[in-house]
C-alpha positions in Angstrom: 9.5 -4.8 -31.6 7.2 -3.5 -29.0 3.5 -4.6 -29.4 0.7 -1.8 -29.0 -2.2 -3.0 -27.2 -5.6 -1.2 -28.0 -8.3 -0.9 -25.2 -11.9 -0.1 -25.8 -14.8 1.4 -23.4 -18.1 1.5 -24.8 -20.5 3.7 -22.9 -24.4 3.5 -23.6 -26.7 5.8 -21.7 -30.3 6.1 -21.6 -33.4 7.3 -19.3 -35.8 5.4 -17.6 -38.9 7.7 -16.9 -40.6 7.3 -13.6 -37.7 6.1 -11.9 -36.3 8.3 -8.9 -33.2 7.8 -10.4 -33.6 7.8 -14.2 -30.0 7.7 -15.6 -28.7 4.0 -16.5 -25.3 3.6 -18.3 -24.0 0.4 -19.5 -20.3 0.2 -19.8 -18.3 -2.6 -21.6 -14.6 -2.8 -20.9 -11.6 -4.2 -22.4 -7.8 -3.3 -22.1 -6.8 -5.4 -24.9 -9.6 -5.6 -27.8 -8.0 -9.1 -28.7 -9.5 -10.6 -25.7 -13.1 -9.2 -26.4 -15.1 -7.7 -23.8 -13.5 -8.1 -20.2 -16.2 -6.5 -18.2 -19.6 -5.3 -18.4 -21.5 -3.1 -15.7 -24.6 -1.2 -15.5 -24.7 2.0 -13.3 -27.3 4.5 -12.1 -25.2 7.4 -11.0 -22.8 9.6 -13.0 -20.2 9.9 -10.6 -19.6 6.3 -10.7 -19.7 6.1 -14.3 -16.8 8.9 -14.1 -14.8 6.6 -11.5 -15.0 3.5 -13.7 -13.8 5.5 -16.9 -11.0 7.0 -14.5 -9.8 3.7 -13.2 -9.9 2.0 -16.9 -7.5 5.1 -18.0 -5.4 4.6 -15.1 -5.1 0.9 -16.0 -4.4 1.6 -19.7 -1.8 3.8 -18.7 0.0 1.8 -16.1 0.2 -1.2 -18.2 1.8 0.9 -21.0 4.8 1.0 -19.2 
């Protein structure tokens, strides 16, 4: 019987007033919830957040095969 693996990606975003780049985003990632959070990052650019999410989705898709 095949095992189903569940990943989790949590995004928490806030603004830091007065900063030249006010966006702050914390991302917590795991490709298997039974392992707990495998990686945590804090990012200040929207495009970088998109890239982290895209890479995580690709990793989930690749390891599902």
